[in-house]
Each structure stands twice: as C-alpha cells, then as structure tokens.
N, C-alpha and C positions, 0 to 999 in steps of 0.2 A: 505492499499501500502506499501510495507517495500520497504529501499529505502539499501544497502547491498556491501559490497566490490562484486568483481566477482570472481569467481575460475573456473578452469580449466572447473567443469560438464557445467559448462555456455555459452562454445564452440558454438557451433549447433541453441543454443534459441539466443547471440547476434550475429551469422552470420545471421538466419533469417529475424531476423527485421533490419540489412542492407540492405541487399534483399528489402524488401518490402520498406522502406523508402528511398533508394537512385536508382537512372538510375545505368543499370547496368557500367559503365563505372567507376563509379564513388565510388562504391560499394568494398569496401574491401573485399577477397576472405579470408573465413574459414583459407587456410592457411598462413597468412596473423595476422586473429586475432590468433593464436595462437602462433605464430612468437610471438606478442606482450603483449600475457594471461603471456605465461612465459617467458617474460624480467622485465616487470615492470605490472604487474599482480595488484598489491595496485595501478594502474592509473587505474580503473577503476568500475567505479558507474552502477550497473541495479536497475532498477525499476520493480519491482515483484507483481502481482495482485494476489491471490491466487495459486502461484507456478508456475505463468506464468514472462516471464520474460517480460515487455511488454517497454522497455527501457532499453538504457545506455547511457553514457556519458565516453569517455575515450581520450588517447593520452601517451605519452613522456613525461617528465621533461628533460630540453633542459635549455641552459645558451643563448642562440639564439632566442630576441625580433620576428622574427617571422617564420615563417615555411614554410622548403622548400620539393619541395616531396620524395626528399633521404629519410626522415623522414617518409613516411606511409610504407614501404618495408627495410627499414635497422633498426634496434632495435639498433647498437651499438650507436645512436644519441641520448637514452636514458640514462639521467647524475642524477645520484639522489640526487647529493646536487647541480645541475643546477638551478640557478637561477627563474627560469620559469617553467609552468606546458602548456602547448600545449593540445590544444582538438584539434582531429582529427576525431573524430565520438561524435556526440549530436544529440537522436533518440528516437521516443515515434514512436508507431505503431499510425495508422488514424485513427483504434475506441478508442486511451483515449487521446486524444489530444483535446487541449481545457477542459481540470479536471485539468490541473494544476502540472502533471509528470510533464512533462519540465522543468518549475518554480523548483522542490523542487529539484530534480538531480543538476541544475545549480546552488541553492544554496549551495546545500549539499556541490558541487563537491569544490566553492570558498571558502566555511569554511573548508573543508579539505588541500585547498592550504598552507588559512591563519595558520594552523598549521603547516604544515613544513613550515612556517616565509618561503617561496617565495616572490618575488618578483610583481610575477603579473603571470597572464595568456592572454597564447592569441591563434587566432583564426584564420581561414580565411572561409568566408563564403561568399555569392555571394550578387548583387547587393540590391538581394531585402529582405535580412535579413540584414541587417546595422540596422537599428530603433530598431529592434527586441531585436538583440544585447545591444543596448546601454541602452535600459530601467535596465539593469542589470551594467551598466555602463563600458561597454567597450568603444573602442577607437576606432576612422578607419586611419589608417594611411597611405593609400593608396589601390593603387591594387597591387596587390600581386605577388612575382617572380611565384609562383606557377602557372601550367597548369593544375595540377591532372582535369581527364578524359573532358582535352578539355574545359574545362569554363573557366569563366572570374572571381577570387577571389581579395575579398580585405581582407588587413590586417588587423585586431583589436587590440589592447591588453586593459587589466584590468590589470593599476596600483591599489598594495594592498596597501594601509599607513601606 
C-alpha cells in the first residue's frame, strides 16, 4: 500500500470511494472534489493498492476550531496559514476495512499536519464514531452546528503539542 498526495487525475477514483462509503445525502459530488482538489490538493492523501485508490482523507486548513457546513461547498474557507487542519472526508472502501489502511491514512495526515506546524486537527463525526476518533487522541467538543446530510454530528479536535 502506498499513501500519497492526491492529484487531479485521482478525481474520479476519489468520487467513487466517497459514493461507496457514504449515504447519498452525505456524499460529496464530483464537482465538490474537483473544487477542493483545485483549492487545497496538498490537503488530500490517498491510499493506493496496485494502482487502485482504496481510501482517502481530505479537508481544508482553517483558523476555525469547528467545521461549519459552508466549508464543504465553499473553498474560500481554506486558509493555508490557518491554525487547524480540517477533515471533511475520511473513507476506506469496505473490502479494505480492518486492514490498517484507515490507521495509516490518519497517522500520515496527523504527521503532515505536525510538519506544517498547525495547532491541531478538527473533524465532525456521528456519535457511534466518537470512541474511534478518541483512539487517535481526538477530544469531543459537543454536538456540532453542522446538519450536513440531515445527520447529527459531533465536533472533535486533536490538539498537537
């Protein structure tokens, strides 16, 4: 398995992973990924096995400590000098789950964020995933203002020392 920065050539594969991993109301469309890749390609990592993208992690940099819904569609929220790395999407196709792919992606993203000297990482997750992210050191801040896809989300933050 190779973890690498995404390129625009990965657009269709990233879109397909998203479609497989998220319900239709939560999955980002191809156009959204195209805008995000154009705006903050250096904030996209993909996991690849034998030339096939099987997972990714991505999001903008920001000064906000929580994600707001507008960030998903409006790339102007990206600030390369921002204090925090947001995670909008973190996905691994079902047939590769439980094999360490997600763990490698997350740890690589955390290390990339440390290298950039950011204060931390932020994300939103559903209640049943809180303990999963806590395993990486994320802390629950509470119920998010985000209502993305009509779901209830929780704000999580990982403060880097």
